[in-house]
C-alpha positions, 0 to 999 in steps of 0.5 A: 040509072043509066039510059041507052048510050050510057048517059045519066038522065041528069046528063041528058037534061043538062045537054038539052039545056045547052044552045045548039051552038054550044052542042056543036062546039062540044061535038067538034071539040070531041072530034078534034081530041079524037083526031089528036089522040089517033094521030099520036097513036099512029106516030107511036106505032110508026115512028119512021112515018112522015107527017104526010103518012100520018095525015093519010092514015088518019084520013083513012081511019076517019073515012072508014069509021063505023057509024 
């Protein structure tokens, strides 16, 4: 049985047992992984772009992300 959002009830219980600091660390880690994956994708799609262009495109992607 899965709840809305795709988490199993046991996963929800485990997350609720974590401290706020640990939840923040996990969230920030996930954000950093997303940023690194997106940057790698941009580099693969645009091999002639400089790191400044990659960084600008990454900022635009994050800024325009749907909430």
